[in-house]
N, C-alpha and C positions, 0 to 999 in steps of 0.2 A: 340550118348547118348550126351546129355544137360549138362551143368555145372550146377552144385548146384547153388541155388536160393542165392541172397545176402539178407541181413538182410533185406534191404529196401526192395527189392521185395517182400519176404516173407510178411511183414508188408502188403504191398499193395495188394497182393494177397487175404490176410484174408479179408482186409478191403472193397475190390470190393465184395466176396462171402457174406461178412455181409450185404454189401449194397443191394445186388441181394436180399437175403434171407428177409429183411426189405422190399423190392418194392413188395414182392411176400406175404407179413403180415406172414409169417414164423418168428415170433419174436424171439421165443427159439434158433431157428438155429441161427439167426442174432446176438442173444447176445454168443453164442458159438464162436461164429467168430470173433465177435468184441473183446472178451476176448483175446483169441488168438492171436489180432493185437496187442493187449496191453501190453501183454505179450512180445512180440518182441520188441514195443517200450520201455518199460521200460529197457529191457535187452541192446538194442542200446544207449540209454540215458546212461544208464551206464558207457559203455563201450567208448561212446563217440571217436568212432573211426576216419573213415575216414569220416562221416559225420558232418554235421555244427551243432552248438548249437541247431538254432533256426529251424530248420528242424526236428531235432529229440524232442525238445520239442513239437514242432506240431503234433507231430504223436500222443505223448503221450496223448495229450488233444483232438485230434479229434478220439481218441479211446473211452475215457470217454464220450466225448459227442455223440458219437454214440450210447454208450450204454445207456445212459441216454434218448435219441429219443426212444430207444425201449421199456425201462418201460413205458416212456410217453403214448405211443402207447397201452401197455397194461394197461394204466390207474393204474398204481403203481407208486404215487408220491414219497412216501418214498424211494423207491429203486433208481427211478430218482435224487432224493435228494441226496441220498448217492452219487451217479457218479457226479455230481457239486461238491461236499465238497470233494470228493477223487482228481478231479482235481485242485481245491484250495491249497492243503496239497502239492501235487505235483508241483504246482508254488509256493508255500510260500518255501518250500525246494530247489527248483532252484533258488530262488532269495535269501536264503542267502547264498549258495555256488556260487554265479555266478561266472563263470569264466573272466578272462580280454580278453577273443575273442573280437572281434570288432561285434557290432549287438546284444550283447546278453540283454545287458541291454534294447534295444528296442525290442527285443523279449519276454521277459518277459512282459513289457508295454504291448503291442500289444497284447497277449495272457491274461493278466488280463482283458483288457478293453472289449474282445470279450467274456470271460469266464463271467464278471459282464453283459453282455447285455441278454446272455443266461439266467441267473440266472433270470433277472429281468422278462423277457419273459414267465420264468417255475411261477414263484411266481404269476404273473399276473394269467395264466392259471389255476393255484391249491392254492386258494386263502387260503385253509382248511391246508394248510402244517402248523404242529405243530409251536408254536412260538420258541421251542428251536432250530429247525433246521435253522429257520431264524436268530436267535443271533448266532449260530456258525457261518453259512456264513458270517454274520456282524462282527464277531470278527477276524474269518481268515482275511477277506477282509482289516481289518484295521491294522492287522499283516503283511501282504502282502504289503500294502502301507509304512508301518513302515518300513521294510526290503530294501524296493528298494529307498526309501527317504535316508536312512543311506547309502546305497550304491554311491547314487549321491553323497552326500556331501563329500563322503571319495574320489573320483574322477574328 
């Protein structure tokens, strides 16, 4: 009998299954798998047990990005945009309650840079996204920068 899978293994299993479904162009199934992975990653982040801040942060963002990829493939830019916005909200929340662990600030900075790159690619691919969505992203990005700057000044 196999021992139960760890939370990290469960996230990895759902992500791999989601990626396989995506490669097979079964986007609905991929979305289901990536949503399961996202749920596990969020739970893991909330508990921050034996895993590092940066690794767990990455899992949540990877799940959001994978969902956005599925909606991009389905040519549903509003749904893809909502995935990027949710990733940004999560990142802002993580930045506002940044733990004192080594590398936490760098993890958020790196994640924010990666998110911004993906957002720019998305906005270039889908130039007809509503202005309100772009403004929401911009405002969230500015708030993230402010939170990170405030944290860096205090430490």
